[in-house]
C-alpha positions in Angstrom: 0.1 0.0 -0.1 1.6 3.3 -1.2 2.2 5.9 1.6 0.4 9.2 1.3 3.1 11.7 2.1 0.9 14.8 1.7 -0.4 14.6 5.1 0.5 13.4 8.7 -2.7 12.5 10.3 -1.0 11.6 13.7 0.5 15.1 14.0 -2.1 16.1 16.7 -1.0 13.2 18.9 2.5 14.6 19.2 3.6 16.0 22.6 2.6 19.8 22.6 6.2 20.8 23.0 7.2 18.9 19.8 4.3 20.5 17.8 5.5 23.7 18.9 9.0 23.2 17.7 7.7 22.2 14.3 5.5 25.3 14.1 8.4 27.5 14.9 10.5 25.9 12.3 7.7 26.8 9.7 8.1 30.5 10.4 9.9 32.8 7.9 13.7 33.5 8.3 15.2 36.8 9.3 18.0 37.0 6.6 18.8 40.8 5.6 16.1 42.0 3.1 16.3 44.5 0.4 13.8 47.4 0.4 13.5 48.7 -3.1 13.2 52.4 -3.8 11.1 53.7 -6.7 10.3 57.2 -7.8 7.8 58.9 -9.8 4.0 58.4 -10.0 2.7 55.0 -9.2 -0.5 53.7 -7.5 -1.1 50.9 -5.4 -4.7 50.2 -4.5 -3.7 47.9 -1.8 -1.3 50.2 0.1 -2.4 51.3 3.6 -1.7 54.9 2.8 -2.9 54.6 -0.7 0.5 55.6 -2.2 0.1 57.5 -5.5 2.4 60.1 -7.0 5.2 60.0 -4.4 8.4 58.3 -3.6 8.2 55.2 -1.3 9.9 52.0 -0.5 8.1 49.0 -1.8 6.1 46.8 0.5 7.7 43.5 1.6 5.1 40.8 2.0 5.5 37.8 4.0 3.7 34.5 3.2 2.5 33.1 6.6 0.2 30.1 6.0 0.8 29.1 9.6 -1.6 32.0 10.7 -4.5 30.1 9.1 -3.9 26.5 9.9 -5.4 26.0 13.3 -5.8 27.8 16.6 -2.6 26.4 18.0 -0.5 27.5 14.9 -2.3 30.9 14.8 -1.3 31.5 18.5 2.3 30.8 17.6 2.1 32.9 14.4 0.5 35.8 16.2 3.1 35.8 19.0 5.9 35.9 16.3 4.2 38.7 14.3 4.1 40.7 17.5 7.7 40.0 18.5 8.9 40.9 15.1 6.9 44.1 15.0 5.0 43.0 11.8 2.2 45.1 10.2 -1.1 43.3 9.5 -3.3 45.6 7.6 -6.8 44.2 6.5 -7.2 44.1 2.7 -11.0 44.8 2.0 -10.6 43.6 -1.5 -9.4 40.3 -0.5 -11.2 40.1 2.9 -7.9 38.9 4.6 -4.8 40.2 6.4 -1.6 41.0 4.7 1.7 40.7 6.6 4.1 43.5 6.0 7.6 43.2 7.1 9.0 46.5 8.6 12.5 47.7 7.7 14.8 46.4 10.4 17.5 49.3 11.0 20.0 46.8 12.2 19.8 44.2 9.3 18.1 45.4 6.2 19.3 47.5 3.3 17.9 50.2 1.0 18.1 49.0 -2.8 18.5 51.7 -5.3 18.3 50.9 -9.0 20.8 52.5 -11.2 18.2 54.7 -12.9 16.9 56.0 -9.5 20.1 57.3 -7.7 19.7 60.9 -9.0 16.3 61.0 -7.4 17.3 60.2 -3.9 18.3 63.5 -2.2 14.9 65.0 -2.8 13.0 61.8 -1.7 14.6 61.1 1.6 11.9 63.0 4.0 8.9 60.9 3.2 10.4 57.8 1.4 9.9 55.3 4.1 6.1 56.0 4.6 4.4 53.0 6.4 7.0 50.3 5.9 9.1 51.5 8.8 8.2 52.4 12.4 10.7 55.2 12.7 13.5 57.0 10.8 15.6 54.2 9.5 19.4 53.9 9.7 20.7 54.0 6.3 24.0 52.5 7.1 23.5 49.8 4.4 22.6 50.6 0.8 22.7 48.2 -2.0 23.2 49.1 -5.8 23.6 47.1 -9.0 27.0 46.3 -10.0 26.8 48.5 -13.1 26.6 51.6 -10.6 30.4 51.2 -10.2 31.0 52.0 -14.0 28.9 55.2 -13.8 30.4 58.7 -13.2 32.4 58.6 -10.0 30.7 61.5 -8.6 27.5 59.6 -8.6 28.9 57.0 -6.2 30.6 59.5 -4.1 27.4 61.6 -3.6 25.4 58.4 -2.7 28.2 57.4 0.0 28.4 60.8 1.5 24.6 61.4 1.4 24.0 58.4 3.8 27.5 58.3 5.7 27.0 54.6 5.1 29.0 51.8 6.5 28.4 49.0 3.7 27.7 49.4 0.1 26.3 46.0 -1.2 27.2 45.5 -4.9 24.5 43.2 -6.2 25.7 40.8 -8.9 23.4 38.6 -11.2 19.7 39.0 -11.1 18.4 42.3 -9.7 15.2 43.2 -7.7 12.8 44.4 -10.4 14.3 42.7 -13.4 12.1 41.0 -15.9 8.9 42.9 -15.6 9.7 46.5 -16.1 8.9 47.5 -12.7 9.9 46.8 -9.1 9.1 43.2 -8.2 9.1 44.3 -4.5 6.1 46.5 -5.3 4.0 43.3 -5.9 5.1 42.2 -2.3 7.8 39.8 -3.1 10.8 39.7 -0.9 14.6 39.7 -1.8 17.1 38.6 0.6 20.9 38.9 0.6 22.6 35.6 0.3 25.1 35.1 3.4 26.7 38.6 3.1 28.7 38.1 6.2 30.7 35.3 4.9 31.7 37.0 1.4 34.9 38.8 0.7 34.8 42.5 1.0 36.9 45.7 0.2 37.4 47.4 3.2 38.4 51.2 3.9 40.3 52.3 6.9 40.8 55.8 7.4 43.7 55.2 9.6 45.5 53.4 6.7 44.0 55.7 4.2 43.3 53.1 1.6 41.2 50.1 0.8 42.1 46.5 1.4 40.4 43.1 0.5 39.0 41.1 3.5 39.1 37.3 3.0 35.8 35.5 2.4 33.9 33.8 -0.4 34.4 35.2 -3.8 31.3 36.5 -5.4 31.4 38.0 -8.8 34.0 38.1 -11.5 37.7 39.3 -11.4 36.5 42.2 -13.7 34.0 43.2 -11.2 36.8 43.1 -8.3 39.0 45.3 -10.4 36.1 47.7 -11.0 35.5 47.9 -7.2 39.1 48.5 -6.6 39.0 51.5 -9.1 35.9 52.9 -7.7 37.6 52.5 -4.1 40.5 54.7 -5.2 38.2 57.3 -6.5 36.1 57.1 -3.2 39.1 57.4 -0.9 39.2 61.3 -1.1 35.5 61.5 -0.2 35.8 59.1 2.5 38.6 60.9 4.1 36.9 64.4 3.7 33.6 63.2 5.4 35.9 61.6 8.1 34.6 58.1 7.6 36.8 55.7 9.7 35.3 52.5 8.3 33.5 51.6 5.1 33.1 48.5 2.9 32.0 47.5 -0.4 30.7 44.0 -0.5 29.8 41.9 -3.5 26.6 39.7 -2.9 23.9 37.9 -4.7 20.1 38.6 -4.0 17.7 35.9 -4.0 13.8 36.2 -4.3 11.8 34.5 -1.7 8.5 33.3 -3.2 
């Protein structure tokens, strides 16, 4: 008799402690997430603040089927949502809750497409809207690798604007690619793949130069040479704004369905 692996009918007979561990394992992870910036007129009928015609960060939705399984799972999911500070707006058109992940100031990064960098300075005051509970720390910013080959003043302006600590250089597939608009606007989540384990080009003001930090190699040798060239051009800006530490870190991003 073939086994039916689509269900486990004895789950309710497991000890409560074991069920709780299984429910906990089914909750979403907490990897660094990219929050995509877009400018210009746009409309999102499901947005809690009815965003239209202004700059904002795209919403990042979480899929949380655990919330709807049963009372036990719902209690665990609800406790986790509160602990994480998740937003739960009710969507009238779908007659259900959405789960929005707020920007985490100690973990997440602002993703800026190459075409949007010039719009940032005038957008900062109202950019974060409802996706962040307070003024975010912009110590981490992510850009496509192609930005390194743009006018050096563009990158210097970006770094000095935020006084950032880390510039993630996204290689490969970019958030928003493939549909002519920001994928994150549709609620999909993009995470950085193990950035803490990657090699990085580190600036030290005391040394007055950049040096590579050991780690997993991400990107091509050509990209690494481009980063070194950009670092040499950034050195004067970093020294001028008295930035003691700064790093450029190549990393891949993955879309979480």
